[in-house]
N, C-alpha and C positions, 0 to 999 in steps of 0.2 A: 801500436795500440795495446797489444797483449801486455806489454811490459809497463804501460802507464799505471795499471793497477793489477798486479799479479793475483792478488787475492780474489778480486772480482772476476778476473778472467778465468781462474781455476773453478770458481763457483759455477760460472756459466758452462764451462767445459764439462764439469761433472753432471750438471743438469742434462745437457744434451746427451752425454753418455748413458745416463740412466734411461732416457727416452729410447735411445737405440737398443738398449738391453731389453726393455719392455717389448720391443718390436722384434725380439729374438736375435739380436746381434750377439755374436760370441765374444766373451771377455778377452779371449786370447787374440782377437783381431784388433783390439783397441790399442791405440797409440798412447802411452803414458803422457800425462800432462807435461811433465818435465821435458820430455823429448819434443813435444809440440811447441813448448815455450822456447826451447833452445833453437828450433828451426825458425821460429818467428823472429829471432834476433837478426837473422841474415836477410830478411825481407827489406828491399830498398824502396818499394812503391806500395801504395794502398792497393787493396784488392781491385780486381777488374770491375766489380759492381760499384765500388766507391768511386773509381775513376769515371765510370760511365755516368753516374749521377752528377758528379762535379762538372762533367762535360756537356750536361744538358739532356741526357737521354731520358725520355718520358717513361720508358718501360725497361725493366731489367728482370733477369731471373732472380727470384726472391727466396733464397734458402732461409733467410731470417723469418719470413712470413710462413713458410712451410713448417719450420720448427715451432713457431708460435701456435699455429692451427693444430698441429699434432699434440702438443703439450696441453692445450686447452681441451682437446677431445679426450685425452687420457686423464683429465682432472688434475693436472700438475702444472698450472701456469707458472711463468717466471716473470717477475716484474721487470728485470733488466732486459730480457728478450722482448717483452711487450714495448718497453721504452725504445728500444732500437728500432723495432718495426714502426713505431709512431714517428720517429725522426725521419726514416727513409720515405715513409708515406707522405710526410709533409714536404720533403724535398722534391719528390716526384710530382706531387700535386701542384707545387709552385710552377713547375715547367708546363704542366698541362694547362693551368689557368692562364699562364702568360702566353699560351699558344705556341710555345716553342716545340719543335719537332725533334730536336736533337740531331737532325740530318744536316750534313755539311752543306 
């Protein structure tokens, strides 16, 4: 997914990094985007959250939502992050409305 649109991925990465720095993260602790993108090349499966949603889990840990809420609270929303949250919300709500529990 990172490599589907590297420019967009880097933009989102930099936005999240800027939020982390506003929350006092140290620049020296940041992983450069290029290293992050290189590591993403070797990922063979979607994230555990994406797999859980695809398998019908009605609830998951939401880092996307956390980032959205913090960025809005800081006054620096990001349309792409908001869109991602909207998609995940929709998928989770489809499971809840359908009455699926995600349990085996």
